C-alpha positions in Angstrom: 12.7 7.2 37.1 12.6 3.5 37.3 14.7 1.7 39.9 16.2 -1.8 40.1 16.2 -3.4 43.4 19.0 -5.8 44.5 19.7 -7.4 47.7 22.9 -6.7 49.5 25.0 -9.8 50.2 25.5 -8.9 53.9 21.8 -8.1 54.8 18.3 -8.9 53.7 17.4 -5.2 53.1 17.0 -4.3 49.4 19.3 -1.6 48.0 17.9 0.7 45.3 20.0 1.4 42.3 18.9 3.9 39.6 18.4 2.4 36.2 20.5 3.9 33.4 18.6 6.7 31.8 17.9 6.1 28.1 18.0 9.1 25.7 14.6 10.6 25.0 13.2 11.0 21.5 15.0 10.5 18.2 17.7 12.8 16.7 19.8 12.7 13.6 22.2 14.8 11.5 21.7 15.7 7.9 24.4 17.0 5.6 23.7 18.5 2.2 26.4 19.4 -0.3 25.4 21.7 -3.2 28.6 22.0 -5.2 28.5 18.9 -7.3 29.5 19.4 -10.9 30.6 15.9 -11.9 27.1 14.2 -12.1 27.9 11.7 -9.3 25.2 11.0 -6.7 26.9 10.7 -3.3 24.9 9.4 -0.4 26.4 8.2 2.9 24.1 7.0 5.7 24.7 5.9 9.3 22.5 5.0 12.2 22.0 8.7 13.1 23.1 10.6 10.0 22.5 11.1 6.3 24.9 12.9 4.0 23.9 13.7 0.4 25.4 15.5 -2.5 28.4 17.6 -2.9 31.6 17.3 -4.7 34.0 14.5 -3.8 36.0 16.9 -1.5 32.8 18.4 0.1 31.3 14.9 0.8 34.6 13.8 2.3 34.6 16.8 4.6 31.0 16.2 5.7 31.8 12.5 6.4 35.0 13.4 8.4 33.1 16.1 10.4 30.3 13.6 11.2 32.7 10.9 12.3 34.6 13.3 14.5 31.4 14.8 15.9 30.1 11.3 17.0 33.5 10.4 18.5 33.6 13.6 20.5 30.0 13.0 21.8 31.1 9.5 22.9 34.2 10.9 24.6 32.0 13.4 26.5 29.5 10.6 27.3 26.7 12.6 25.6 23.9 11.5 23.3 22.7 13.2 20.1 19.2 13.1 21.5 20.0 14.9 24.7 23.1 17.2 24.0 22.4 20.9 24.2 22.1 22.4 20.7 24.8 25.0 21.4 27.2 22.4 22.7 26.5 20.3 19.6 27.2 23.3 17.3 30.5 23.9 19.1 31.4 20.2 18.7 30.6 20.3 15.0 32.6 23.5 14.5 35.6 22.0 16.2 35.2 18.7 14.3 35.2 20.4 10.9 38.5 19.9 9.0 40.2 23.2 8.0 
C-alpha cells in the first residue's frame, strides 16, 4: 500500500496518510436478450457494460436493471471490480424491474 506523507501544520514531523485504494483489474457486465422478433438490432454500451439484443421491452428491462445496479453499487461505495459476486447477484436481483 502506498502512502502519501504530509507535514502537520503544528510540527515538523511527517504524518502518514494512506492513499485511496484503486480497484484491481477490469470488470464489466454483459446483457444478452434472445427474444427479438422485429428485426431491430439493439445495442447499448457504457463504460462498464454492454447490452445486446432482445425485444424492445427486454432491452429496456436490461438497461433499467443495469442503471439501478450501478446506482446501488455507488450508494454502497463499492466497485464492480471488487464487489463480492454474491453481493453483486443480490444487487442485480433487487434492481430488476418486476
